[in-house]
Each structure stands twice: as C-alpha cells, then as structure tokens.
ZADO-448678 format. One line per 2 residues: number of its first residue (from 0); their letters; for each residue x, y, z of N, C-alpha, C. Coordinates in nm, 3 decimals, decimal comma, padded with zeros to 5 digits. Layout:
NUM) a) X/Y/Z/X/Y/Z/X/Y/Z | ...
This chain:
0) mm) 05,863/-09,734/02,810/05,774/-09,609/02,804/05,666/-09,664/02,653 | 05,529/-09,610/02,694/05,429/-09,638/02,596/05,367/-09,505/02,541
2) tl) 05,339/-09,541/02,417/05,276/-09,432/02,366/05,119/-09,432/02,283 | 05,033/-09,384/02,347/04,919/-09,380/02,291/04,870/-09,327/02,192
4) ie) 04,780/-09,400/02,119/04,747/-09,355/01,972/04,607/-09,343/02,006 | 04,577/-09,234/01,936/04,447/-09,200/01,953/04,327/-09,236/01,854
6) pd) 04,183/-09,318/01,925/04,152/-09,414/01,825/04,061/-09,305/01,737 | 04,055/-09,364/01,640/03,982/-09,290/01,517/03,856/-09,230/01,557
8) sv) 03,815/-09,285/01,637/03,630/-09,285/01,709/03,661/-09,198/01,855 | 03,788/-09,152/01,893/03,786/-09,032/02,016/03,779/-08,893/01,892
10) se) 03,856/-08,878/01,801/03,877/-08,792/01,723/03,748/-08,709/01,663 | 03,637/-08,846/01,600/03,537/-08,836/01,546/03,427/-08,742/01,687
12) ir) 03,491/-08,822/01,809/03,386/-08,749/01,901/03,396/-08,598/01,913 | 03,550/-08,562/01,950/03,588/-08,442/01,957/03,554/-08,364/01,854
14) df) 03,523/-08,369/01,719/03,478/-08,261/01,606/03,320/-08,306/01,640 | 03,286/-08,377/01,656/03,125/-08,380/01,703/03,068/-08,265/01,830
16) aa) 03,201/-08,306/01,895/03,183/-08,183/02,043/03,164/-08,082/01,967 | 03,284/-08,050/01,858/03,336/-07,875/01,843/03,203/-07,860/01,776
18) ae) 03,159/-07,909/01,680/03,034/-07,884/01,576/02,954/-07,840/01,665 | 02,891/-07,925/01,786/02,774/-07,908/01,835/02,750/-07,822/01,988
20) qd) 02,912/-07,750/01,981/02,970/-07,619/02,093/02,865/-07,549/02,084 | 02,824/-07,476/02,153/02,781/-07,325/02,176/02,828/-07,188/02,106
22) ia) 02,769/-07,142/01,995/02,816/-07,079/01,925/02,785/-06,900/01,916 | 02,848/-06,838/01,901/02,790/-06,699/01,857/02,837/-06,658/01,739
24) lf) 02,695/-06,623/01,652/02,694/-06,584/01,491/02,714/-06,498/01,514 | 02,789/-06,466/01,389/02,811/-06,302/01,330/02,809/-06,281/01,121
26) ld) 02,762/-06,224/01,125/02,683/-06,182/01,023/02,704/-06,076/00,907 | 02,769/-06,080/00,793/02,774/-05,971/00,703/02,641/-05,947/00,645
28) fd) 02,647/-05,819/00,588/02,495/-05,809/00,552/02,505/-05,824/00,362 | 02,555/-05,713/00,331/02,542/-05,689/00,155/02,621/-05,823/00,135
30) gt) 02,579/-05,877/00,017/02,621/-06,009/-00,016/02,623/-06,133/00,045 | 02,535/-06,108/00,194/02,569/-06,249/00,260/02,408/-06,251/00,341
32) lv) 02,357/-06,163/00,379/02,216/-06,167/00,374/02,111/-06,094/00,295 | 02,179/-06,057/00,190/02,110/-05,958/00,090/02,223/-05,990/-00,039
34) ei) 02,154/-06,031/-00,137/02,234/-06,026/-00,273/02,287/-05,858/-00,268 | 02,433/-05,881/-00,342/02,466/-05,727/-00,412/02,383/-05,693/-00,498
36) ap) 02,337/-05,532/-00,515/02,273/-05,449/-00,538/02,345/-05,371/-00,619 | 02,283/-05,315/-00,771/02,312/-05,182/-00,831/02,387/-05,090/-00,768
38) sp) 02,311/-05,016/-00,657/02,339/-04,925/-00,582/02,296/-04,956/-00,463 | 02,376/-04,945/-00,353/02,338/-04,913/-00,181/02,210/-04,909/-00,142
40) dd) 02,157/-04,830/-00,198/02,010/-04,815/-00,152/01,896/-04,904/-00,219 | 01,965/-05,001/-00,321/01,862/-05,119/-00,359/01,855/-05,249/-00,293
42) vr) 01,904/-05,277/-00,210/01,899/-05,398/-00,108/01,793/-05,453/-00,102 | 01,767/-05,556/-00,100/01,594/-05,595/-00,066/01,638/-05,705/00,044
44) ld) 01,568/-05,697/00,137/01,613/-05,797/00,288/01,492/-05,899/00,265 | 01,501/-06,061/00,224/01,355/-06,130/00,230/01,308/-06,087/00,374
46) rl) 01,122/-06,048/00,408/01,118/-06,026/00,525/01,069/-06,124/00,590 | 01,106/-06,235/00,599/01,181/-06,343/00,638/01,254/-06,364/00,775
48) va) 01,347/-06,282/00,641/01,491/-06,293/00,742/01,489/-06,246/00,941 | 01,451/-06,108/00,921/01,444/-06,032/01,003/01,401/-06,106/01,126
50) pa) 01,243/-06,127/01,140/01,262/-06,220/01,238/01,265/-06,401/01,298 | 01,366/-06,439/01,169/01,431/-06,579/01,185/01,588/-06,530/01,266
52) le) 01,613/-06,406/01,247/01,752/-06,391/01,304/01,711/-06,370/01,518 | 01,592/-06,292/01,474/01,571/-06,307/01,598/01,535/-06,426/01,717
54) tl) 01,453/-06,524/01,628/01,414/-06,612/01,674/01,579/-06,747/01,700 | 01,679/-06,737/01,615/01,815/-06,759/01,656/01,865/-06,679/01,747
56) rt) 01,842/-06,594/01,731/01,926/-06,471/01,881/01,906/-06,527/02,028 | 01,761/-06,571/02,032/01,673/-06,661/02,129/01,738/-06,765/02,163
58) sl) 01,798/-06,847/02,042/01,780/-06,991/02,070/01,966/-07,000/02,080 | 02,050/-06,858/02,088/02,138/-06,867/02,077/02,167/-06,765/02,231
60) gg) 02,073/-06,767/02,282/02,092/-06,725/02,436/02,181/-06,533/02,393 | 02,139/-06,471/02,290/02,155/-06,353/02,274/02,309/-06,278/02,188
62) al) 02,365/-06,435/02,146/02,526/-06,453/02,075/02,453/-06,428/01,939 | 02,410/-06,335/01,888/02,436/-06,298/01,751/02,408/-06,159/01,688
64) al) 02,566/-06,112/01,644/02,573/-05,995/01,589/02,578/-05,969/01,423 | 02,560/-05,843/01,409/02,582/-05,806/01,248/02,725/-05,752/01,268
66) vs) 02,776/-05,788/01,154/02,918/-05,722/01,114/02,962/-05,656/01,011 | 02,931/-05,519/00,952/02,923/-05,478/00,806/02,967/-05,365/00,797
68) gr) 02,973/-05,327/00,659/03,013/-05,177/00,669/02,910/-05,083/00,683 | 02,796/-05,101/00,650/02,686/-05,031/00,672/02,687/-04,966/00,824
70) pv) 02,647/-04,825/00,830/02,648/-04,784/00,967/02,554/-04,865/01,013 | 02,531/-04,840/01,194/02,437/-04,917/01,317/02,294/-04,900/01,200
72) af) 02,272/-04,748/01,228/02,184/-04,673/01,190/02,103/-04,721/01,077 | 02,139/-04,748/00,974/02,098/-04,844/00,854/02,041/-04,972/00,880
74) ld) 02,117/-05,074/00,927/02,079/-05,194/00,954/01,958/-05,200/01,066 | 01,951/-05,096/01,175/01,836/-05,093/01,237/01,706/-05,086/01,127
76) ev) 01,700/-05,000/01,070/01,584/-04,947/00,976/01,569/-05,082/00,882 | 01,627/-05,106/00,804/01,594/-05,234/00,780/01,553/-05,363/00,817
78) lt) 01,639/-05,381/00,952/01,574/-05,488/01,038/01,467/-05,472/01,130 | 01,399/-05,336/01,145/01,326/-05,281/01,211/01,198/-05,424/01,222
80) py) 01,143/-05,452/01,331/01,144/-05,375/01,461/01,246/-05,378/01,522 | 01,343/-05,486/01,492/01,414/-05,549/01,573/01,594/-05,498/01,552
82) hf) 01,681/-05,467/01,670/01,773/-05,414/01,694/01,883/-05,501/01,752 | 01,952/-05,565/01,671/02,067/-05,672/01,695/02,202/-05,572/01,698
84) dt) 02,278/-05,675/01,805/02,421/-05,620/01,840/02,489/-05,584/01,678 | 02,582/-05,501/01,661/02,616/-05,442/01,541/02,748/-05,411/01,539
86) ag) 02,828/-05,450/01,473/02,965/-05,413/01,447/02,949/-05,293/01,294 | 02,915/-05,180/01,308/02,915/-05,103/01,149/03,004/-05,014/01,133
88) lh) 03,040/-05,021/01,013/03,132/-04,898/00,974/03,272/-05,012/00,954 | 03,250/-05,145/00,913/03,386/-05,248/00,913/03,456/-05,238/01,088
90) ga) 03,310/-05,190/01,185/03,419/-05,222/01,340/03,419/-05,117/01,396 | 03,418/-04,983/01,308/03,435/-04,833/01,369/03,329/-04,779/01,464
92) qi) 03,156/-04,877/01,462/03,085/-04,849/01,512/03,078/-05,041/01,595 | 03,047/-04,985/01,727/03,007/-05,135/01,797/02,951/-05,067/01,894
94) rv) 02,807/-05,164/01,882/02,695/-05,195/01,952/02,648/-05,334/02,027 | 02,671/-05,344/02,211/02,611/-05,453/02,214/02,494/-05,443/02,334
96) ng) 02,437/-05,502/02,374/02,290/-05,473/02,507/02,215/-05,344/02,458 | 02,217/-05,304/02,306/02,174/-05,146/02,332/02,268/-05,083/02,348
98) qi) 02,388/-05,056/02,376/02,498/-04,999/02,414/02,624/-04,964/02,361 | 02,627/-04,818/02,282/02,761/-04,835/02,240/02,883/-04,859/02,300
100) ls) 02,978/-04,940/02,222/03,090/-04,965/02,318/03,181/-04,870/02,271 | 03,212/-04,871/02,166/03,294/-04,741/02,076/03,223/-04,738/01,956
102) qa) 03,278/-04,604/01,947/03,265/-04,524/01,793/03,381/-04,468/01,776 | 03,431/-04,458/01,645/03,566/-04,393/01,604/03,510/-04,242/01,631
104) dv) 03,613/-04,179/01,575/03,563/-04,015/01,575/03,615/-03,989/01,428 | 03,503/-03,914/01,365/03,535/-03,880/01,227/03,676/-03,857/01,184
106) pv) 03,738/-03,858/01,109/03,874/-03,831/01,058/03,880/-03,717/01,018 | 03,965/-03,591/01,060/03,938/-03,450/01,082/03,963/-03,422/00,864
108) am) 04,036/-03,498/00,811/04,052/-03,477/00,690/03,876/-03,512/00,595 | 03,795/-03,583/00,664/03,732/-03,641/00,587/03,621/-03,552/00,487
110) re) 03,601/-03,427/00,565/03,528/-03,348/00,456/03,614/-03,271/00,358 | 03,739/-03,252/00,334/03,795/-03,224/00,239/03,826/-03,368/00,138
112) am) 03,822/-03,488/00,176/03,798/-03,605/00,113/03,697/-03,624/00,038 | 03,577/-03,597/00,108/03,470/-03,596/00,077/03,435/-03,512/-00,094
114) rd) 03,483/-03,408/-00,089/03,525/-03,277/-00,126/03,508/-03,335/-00,298 | 03,650/-03,422/-00,302/03,724/-03,452/-00,397/03,655/-03,605/-00,454
116) lv) 03,589/-03,674/-00,348/03,473/-03,776/-00,424/03,386/-03,723/-00,468 | 03,296/-03,666/-00,434/03,182/-03,618/-00,485/03,189/-03,532/-00,631
118) rf) 03,321/-03,458/-00,624/03,366/-03,359/-00,798/03,394/-03,503/-00,912 | 03,438/-03,607/-00,809/03,460/-03,741/-00,956/03,298/-03,801/-00,936
120) an) 03,189/-03,800/-00,899/03,103/-03,871/-00,897/03,021/-03,796/-00,996 | 03,016/-03,643/-00,988/02,957/-03,521/-01,039/03,041/-03,553/-01,215
122) sn) 03,121/-03,605/-01,224/03,203/-03,566/-01,368/03,207/-03,708/-01,443 | 03,116/-03,798/-01,365/03,128/-03,985/-01,453/03,035/-04,025/-01,368
124) vg) 02,932/-04,063/-01,494/02,812/-04,107/-01,486/02,832/-04,270/-01,418 | 02,772/-04,270/-01,329/02,747/-04,488/-01,259/02,810/-04,468/-01,117
126) ii) 02,908/-04,343/-01,069/02,977/-04,360/-00,984/02,880/-04,319/-00,900 | 02,945/-04,370/-00,734/02,810/-04,343/-00,675/02,889/-04,340/-00,534
128) ie) 02,852/-04,223/-00,433/02,921/-04,176/-00,294/02,859/-04,205/-00,169 | 02,877/-04,268/-00,116/02,873/-04,298/00,001/02,897/-04,194/00,168
130) dk) 02,836/-04,106/00,215/02,884/-04,029/00,294/02,856/-04,155/00,416 | 02,923/-04,176/00,460/02,911/-04,230/00,640/02,953/-04,104/00,768
132) ri) 03,024/-04,088/00,744/03,069/-03,956/00,811/03,182/-04,075/00,910 | 03,161/-04,111/00,909/03,302/-04,172/00,980/03,418/-04,248/00,877
134) sa) 03,320/-04,279/00,765/03,361/-04,322/00,716/03,333/-04,286/00,536 | 03,423/-04,334/00,428/03,343/-04,318/00,263/03,365/-04,361/00,138
136) al) 03,230/-04,428/00,157/03,288/-04,499/-00,020/03,259/-04,479/-00,133 | 03,336/-04,520/-00,194/03,270/-04,462/-00,355/03,277/-04,601/-00,473
138) hw) 03,154/-04,641/-00,490/03,101/-04,760/-00,599/03,140/-04,731/-00,718 | 03,171/-04,828/-00,745/03,154/-04,811/-00,884/03,110/-04,929/-01,035
140) rl) 03,020/-04,989/-00,935/02,966/-05,145/-00,970/02,881/-05,127/-01,119 | 02,800/-04,942/-01,118/02,737/-04,942/-01,232/02,841/-04,872/-01,363
142) ap) 02,971/-04,841/-01,359/03,071/-04,749/-01,393/03,164/-04,876/-01,392 | 03,211/-05,013/-01,441/03,270/-05,069/-01,443/03,458/-05,037/-01,510
144) ql) 03,413/-04,965/-01,613/03,494/-04,888/-01,662/03,624/-04,817/-01,626 | 03,553/-04,760/-01,486/03,631/-04,652/-01,442/03,686/-04,725/-01,266
146) kd) 03,735/-04,823/-01,289/03,764/-04,903/-01,193/03,874/-04,860/-01,127 | 03,970/-04,872/-01,239/04,110/-04,767/-01,216/04,091/-04,646/-01,164
148) ea) 04,072/-04,597/-01,254/04,037/-04,423/-01,247/03,989/-04,415/-01,073 | 03,896/-04,457/-01,053/03,842/-04,474/-00,916/03,940/-04,552/-00,783
150) ld) 04,000/-04,639/-00,818/04,083/-04,674/-00,727/04,188/-04,570/-00,708 | 04,246/-04,562/-00,841/04,380/-04,488/-00,769/04,361/-04,328/-00,746
152) lm) 04,215/-04,279/-00,740/04,171/-04,155/-00,678/04,154/-04,235/-00,507 | 04,092/-04,265/-00,477/04,082/-04,322/-00,349/04,223/-04,343/-00,269
154) ra) 04,316/-04,391/-00,351/04,449/-04,422/-00,316/04,533/-04,283/-00,260 | 04,514/-04,224/-00,338/04,621/-04,106/-00,335/04,491/-03,999/-00,232
156) va) 04,367/-04,018/-00,242/04,294/-03,935/-00,100/04,327/-04,003/-00,003 | 04,372/-04,154/00,024/04,432/-04,228/00,127/04,564/-04,186/00,211
158) kr) 04,635/-04,181/00,082/04,745/-04,146/00,134/04,792/-04,003/00,175 | 04,741/-03,935/00,133/04,676/-03,767/00,186/04,624/-03,772/00,295
160) mg) 04,549/-03,810/00,362/04,492/-03,833/00,461/04,565/-03,911/00,606 | 04,676/-03,934/00,592/04,781/-04,012/00,663/04,716/-04,165/00,727
162) pg) 04,773/-04,177/00,841/04,810/-04,282/00,890/04,696/-04,309/01,008 | 04,599/-04,213/00,970/04,491/-04,233/01,055/04,361/-04,302/00,993
164) vr) 04,405/-04,334/00,835/04,266/-04,384/00,751/04,392/-04,512/00,676 | 04,264/-04,576/00,685/04,320/-04,668/00,601/04,235/-04,727/00,453
166) lq) 04,232/-04,776/00,364/04,159/-04,813/00,247/04,116/-04,960/00,204 | 04,006/-04,936/00,258/03,909/-05,074/00,280/03,868/-05,096/00,117
168) eg) 03,927/-05,226/00,032/03,895/-05,226/-00,053/03,765/-05,374/-00,099 | 03,661/-05,323/-00,194/03,592/-05,478/-00,168/03,537/-05,517/-00,327
170) ks) 03,458/-05,554/-00,342/03,361/-05,578/-00,477/03,328/-05,448/-00,537 | 03,383/-05,358/-00,580/03,358/-05,260/-00,693/03,311/-05,185/-00,602
172) va) 03,386/-05,167/-00,518/03,393/-05,056/-00,398/03,516/-05,030/-00,345 | 03,562/-04,854/-00,266/03,689/-04,878/-00,197/03,604/-04,780/-00,069
174) el) 03,676/-04,785/00,013/03,628/-04,720/00,148/03,732/-04,678/00,230 | 03,763/-04,564/00,243/03,811/-04,498/00,387/03,727/-04,503/00,542
176) vp) 03,793/-04,548/00,596/03,816/-04,613/00,703/03,899/-04,564/00,846 | 03,854/-04,534/00,926/03,978/-04,527/01,066/04,094/-04,639/01,040
178) ag) 04,185/-04,647/01,072/04,278/-04,719/01,092/04,225/-04,822/01,209 | 04,209/-04,804/01,271/04,224/-04,867/01,342/04,077/-05,011/01,356
180) as) 03,949/-04,965/01,266/03,839/-05,040/01,221/03,868/-05,132/01,193 | 03,819/-05,296/01,216/03,825/-05,405/01,154/03,735/-05,490/01,140
182) kg) 03,686/-05,564/01,061/03,556/-05,648/01,152/03,661/-05,726/01,195 | 03,744/-05,800/01,197/03,841/-05,893/01,287/03,863/-05,837/01,393
184) aa) 03,916/-05,740/01,421/03,888/-05,669/01,522/03,757/-05,612/01,674 | 03,671/-05,608/01,557/03,545/-05,591/01,654/03,467/-05,737/01,699
186) it) 03,530/-05,844/01,566/03,445/-05,945/01,641/03,540/-06,066/01,780 | 03,680/-05,999/01,773/03,729/-06,058/01,896/03,764/-05,933/02,022
188) sm) 03,707/-05,812/02,003/03,663/-05,742/02,100/03,531/-05,795/02,137 | 03,434/-05,835/02,069/03,322/-05,889/02,138/03,269/-06,021/02,184
190) mq) 03,380/-06,123/02,126/03,401/-06,227/02,197/03,468/-06,230/02,308 | 03,492/-06,105/02,394/03,543/-06,154/02,500/03,447/-06,080/02,632
192) it) 03,352/-06,082/02,569/03,200/-06,003/02,640/03,093/-06,102/02,648 | 02,983/-06,073/02,792/02,859/-06,136/02,729/02,796/-06,120/02,655
194) py) 02,714/-06,188/02,588/02,689/-06,325/02,612/02,823/-06,391/02,483 | 02,861/-06,357/02,402/02,998/-06,417/02,318/03,099/-06,487/02,396
196) ag) 03,114/-06,413/02,540/03,195/-06,519/02,548/03,225/-06,638/02,595 | 03,311/-06,775/02,595/03,321/-06,878/02,623/03,231/-06,920/02,488
198) rr) 03,165/-06,892/02,402/03,135/-06,976/02,275/03,208/-06,970/02,151 | 03,210/-07,007/02,045/03,256/-07,091/01,947/03,228/-06,951/01,855
200) pv) 03,268/-06,839/01,792/03,288/-06,777/01,659/03,267/-06,823/01,579 | 03,116/-06,824/01,503/03,103/-06,857/01,329/03,092/-06,684/01,285
202) fi) 03,136/-06,710/01,196/03,130/-06,526/01,060/03,141/-06,585/00,956 | 02,993/-06,501/00,862/03,000/-06,536/00,765/03,013/-06,426/00,614
204) gd) 03,106/-06,423/00,548/03,070/-06,273/00,476/03,117/-06,329/00,356 | 03,113/-06,256/00,224/03,148/-06,236/00,117/03,233/-06,159/00,055
206) di) 03,322/-06,164/00,105/03,413/-06,001/00,005/03,535/-05,968/00,098 | 03,651/-05,895/00,046/03,745/-05,922/00,086/03,708/-05,832/00,224
208) td) 03,645/-05,749/00,252/03,634/-05,659/00,356/03,631/-05,753/00,455 | 03,583/-05,899/00,467/03,536/-05,956/00,536/03,671/-06,086/00,610
210) ea) 03,785/-06,083/00,482/03,870/-06,183/00,560/03,898/-06,132/00,668 | 03,982/-05,969/00,714/03,994/-05,980/00,847/03,889/-06,082/00,930
212) gf) 03,794/-06,020/00,953/03,712/-06,152/01,048/03,725/-06,276/01,011 | 03,739/-06,317/00,879/03,773/-06,508/00,869/03,880/-06,521/00,961
214) ea) 04,005/-06,405/00,946/04,128/-06,465/01,017/04,117/-06,415/01,154 | 04,053/-06,341/01,216/04,023/-06,356/01,398/03,936/-06,498/01,405
216) vn) 03,845/-06,511/01,366/03,726/-06,609/01,348/03,860/-06,769/01,358 | 03,913/-06,773/01,270/04,028/-06,908/01,265/04,119/-06,890/01,370
218) al) 04,167/-06,768/01,427/04,265/-06,776/01,576/04,230/-06,815/01,648 | 04,049/-06,812/01,685/04,004/-06,833/01,820/03,935/-06,957/01,752
220) gg) 03,960/-07,046/01,691/03,934/-07,168/01,676/03,767/-07,175/01,658 | 03,707/-07,064/01,561/03,588/-07,100/01,523/03,559/-07,128/01,369
222) ls) 03,511/-07,090/01,311/03,437/-07,114/01,173/03,428/-07,021/01,123 | 03,479/-07,005/00,991/03,509/-06,903/00,911/03,407/-06,959/00,762
224) ir) 03,315/-06,868/00,695/03,244/-06,892/00,600/03,234/-06,847/00,471 | 03,299/-06,855/00,360/03,252/-06,719/00,266/03,121/-06,798/00,203
226) ig) 03,082/-06,666/00,185/02,965/-06,673/00,033/03,023/-06,657/-00,110 | 03,027/-06,766/-00,196/03,010/-06,768/-00,291/03,184/-06,788/-00,348
228) gg) 03,284/-06,738/-00,477/03,372/-06,789/-00,484/03,506/-06,677/-00,428 | 03,588/-06,691/-00,496/03,691/-06,595/-00,472/03,865/-06,642/-00,395
230) dt) 03,943/-06,600/-00,371/04,020/-06,653/-00,285/03,995/-06,614/-00,146 | 04,004/-06,726/-00,040/03,999/-06,696/00,084/04,065/-06,752/00,169
232) ca) 04,060/-06,691/00,315/04,124/-06,787/00,443/03,982/-06,805/00,481 | 03,884/-06,837/00,461/03,741/-06,892/00,531/03,794/-07,028/00,471
234) tr) 03,760/-07,143/00,585/03,748/-07,278/00,559/03,629/-07,344/00,548 | 03,539/-07,251/00,517/03,398/-07,339/00,437/03,314/-07,244/00,361
236) ri) 03,255/-07,228/00,240/03,202/-07,177/00,170/03,066/-07,215/00,164 | 02,965/-07,162/00,121/02,813/-07,144/00,142/02,788/-07,053/-00,029
238) es) 02,729/-07,160/-00,134/02,775/-07,073/-00,239/02,613/-06,942/-00,273 | 02,574/-06,893/-00,227/02,488/-06,802/-00,238/02,394/-06,716/-00,112
240) pt) 02,372/-06,579/-00,105/02,319/-06,575/00,002/02,136/-06,652/00,029 | 02,076/-06,697/-00,115/01,969/-06,780/-00,086/02,024/-06,895/-00,019
242) dl) 02,161/-06,972/-00,035/02,147/-07,101/00,051/02,194/-07,079/00,171 | 02,223/-06,938/00,246/02,247/-06,929/00,342/02,124/-06,876/00,435
244) rt) 02,027/-06,814/00,358/01,871/-06,797/00,397/01,857/-06,962/00,442 | 01,853/-07,011/00,326/01,743/-07,169/00,327/01,863/-07,208/00,489
246) il) 01,936/-07,205/00,491/02,025/-07,262/00,625/01,937/-07,174/00,736 | 01,944/-07,072/00,740/01,929/-06,972/00,888/01,776/-06,977/00,879
248) la) 01,626/-07,003/00,802/01,512/-07,015/00,815/01,520/-07,172/00,869 | 01,559/-07,258/00,790/01,548/-07,410/00,853/01,582/-07,381/00,985
250) aa) 01,713/-07,362/01,052/01,708/-07,357/01,137/01,623/-07,274/01,295 | 01,572/-07,142/01,199/01,528/-07,097/01,278/01,403/-07,107/01,329
252) er) 01,326/-07,276/01,208/01,209/-07,316/01,251/01,242/-07,443/01,307 | 01,336/-07,534/01,368/01,360/-07,607/01,448/01,395/-07,527/01,635
254) gs) 01,447/-07,381/01,599/01,483/-07,308/01,751/01,620/-07,400/01,750 | 01,734/-07,399/01,640/01,854/-07,454/01,715/01,944/-07,445/01,594
256) lt) 02,061/-07,339/01,643/02,156/-07,312/01,487/02,299/-07,380/01,605 | 02,376/-07,449/01,567/02,526/-07,492/01,583/02,586/-07,511/01,460
258) as) 02,736/-07,519/01,466/02,833/-07,508/01,369/02,820/-07,656/01,234 | 02,701/-07,695/01,327/02,663/-07,850/01,264/02,610/-07,813/01,149
260) sf) 02,530/-07,675/01,176/02,391/-07,627/01,086/02,434/-07,614/00,937 | 02,555/-07,541/00,909/02,678/-07,527/00,789/02,713/-07,580/00,709
262) s) 02,726/-07,763/00,731/02,789/-07,871/00,723/02,763/-07,895/00,578
C-alpha cells in the first residue's frame, strides 16, 4: 500500500486557486464603509465609494451586496444614484436584482415597545432612538454612563415581547429585531441564488452584530474579515474603514477584486 504525501507546492497552488476564485462580496455599512458617528444621522460616505462599488459590482458579475442594520431605503439614499442588492435591518429585509425577496412583519408589540424607548430617551440626554418599524434601536454613544440602564431596559422589553423578537447588541447600541432575521441567514440565503451561487463569499463587518455573518461565511468556505479589534470568529482583520476604502478604490481602478485583494 502506498501513501501519497501532497507536496507543499500543490497546497500552495490550491491556496492560490481559492484566493483567485470568483467571489461574492458582502459589506456591512456603519463602521465598515463609513466611520462610526456620534449619531446614526451623522455618518458621511466618501464620495468615491459609491461609484467604486458600482464598478466592482460590474466586475463581480453583480455579486455585491450590502448587509446592514440600516433599512434598505436609507442605504439607497446614501448611495444614490446606485441601488445595490441589500440585506437590511440585520436581514429582516432582503432585496436582490431590484426585487424584495423577503421582509419580516412588524412585531405586534413594537408600538408599545417604542413608547417605552421614547419615554426613556426623553428622560435621558444623549439617548437616541431609531424607529425602523420592523426593528427599533436604542443608542447610548453620547451617554455612555447610561449603558447598563439602557441594556436593562432593552432586555426587559425584549423579554416582554416574547420569542418573536430577539435583542441584537452592538457598539453602544441595542436593537429589537425579528427573531428569524440575522446577517448570517441573509448571506446564506443570497448565496443560493444568482448571481451569488457558486462563488466564494467574502463578508466584511466591524461589530458583534456581524459575527453571525462571519460564522455563515466560514461555514461556506468563504473569507470573513473584521474591521478593527475585538473578539471575533473572523479569519482576517483590516485596521479601519479607511484601509478598506483604500483596498476597494484600488480594486475598482484595476477593475478586479478577489480574495487575495484583502491579503
């Protein structure tokens, strides 16, 4: 009986082949394409990014999507005149090729929950509430001393709302989202359809809210990349949104983006 040992050169060839395989690119927005801002309304997108993404979408055969906690309508507005495939509200909204593939219903108890959150914000300077209809976020970036109180409130509201809602915690924010929605589930779903099917997924994010996406991409044999520090299951890191923009703009200028572009 003969045992064949694979030469190092063969392994290197396979690694190179994986790096050059056609990819499907999934991008978070806040903290990834833009710097985190004090308020959700204060974010500013570099004017070169949207046209660069459009160029990259073409070079990737259309396989480029945003995967964000923001609503689809907000991302359309910020990236105008371009409308990209999008998984918004942590996957509660999914649009591909201009068609809404799925959209979660508004949780029945969301209106009551919003009253509690607004009451808390009105009583505490620096607390910001985002009403996204399907989901609701409470931000304490401008009032970090209220973190524990804000989290206690959100956890109590989530528990009261029941199993149809889960609490998604992030950087100075906590959000009530439909229980079945996650960035990982959204990416997995999109990878089953054209133009994403058959490609190697690459997901880039920066927060706890992106970990489900990293896990899904890892399970699919893809490349997960975290922006900045913090515990993560992502397999690579990029230091900052500025560094990512440099990579994306250079790739757009070349007209080519592969997994090796992030090495």
